C-alpha positions, 0 to 999 in steps of 0.5 A: 386696768384689767382685761379678761375673756368674758367666758372667765365670768360665770354665767348665771340663770336669771330666775322667773319670770325671766324665760330662757335668760342668762347673765354674766356680770362682766364689770362690777364694783368688785372689779374696781369700777366705781359707777357702773356695771356691765352685764352680758345677757344671753336669751334663748330663741323665744325667751324674754326678760320679764316686763319690769320698770325701775328708776334708772336707765339702761344702755344696751348694745346688741351683740348677736341675734334679733328681737324686740324691745317693748318700752311702754306701749311701743314695740321696736325690732332690733338686730345685731349692732343696734343700740337701745336706750331705755329711760328711767321708770319706763316699763320694758322687756327684751324678747328674742324673736330670732332662731339663734341666741340673742346676746346683748350688753347692758350697763346700769349704775351699781347701786341699782343691781 
């Protein structure tokens, strides 16, 4: 078992085409987790992840702020406390539509890093 504050993990800038996005890799294979990685994203007001797709799902939990998730042609609003599931191969993009930071946890399989 391991416990540590999330601030102990270095926050990294996510490169373009992301806009105003940082990530902390909270739990990884290096931490000892055999299957999944847990990441914390911070998105500045007006910022967004790039619209992209991949063959694995995302499970996300919104910690703070508000925004939208575009999945395919559909756009849904969310706020803190929301749970987001993105199926494999679905084009998706998170956008911060609020006045403050958007923070969310996102879990993915390790080999898809």
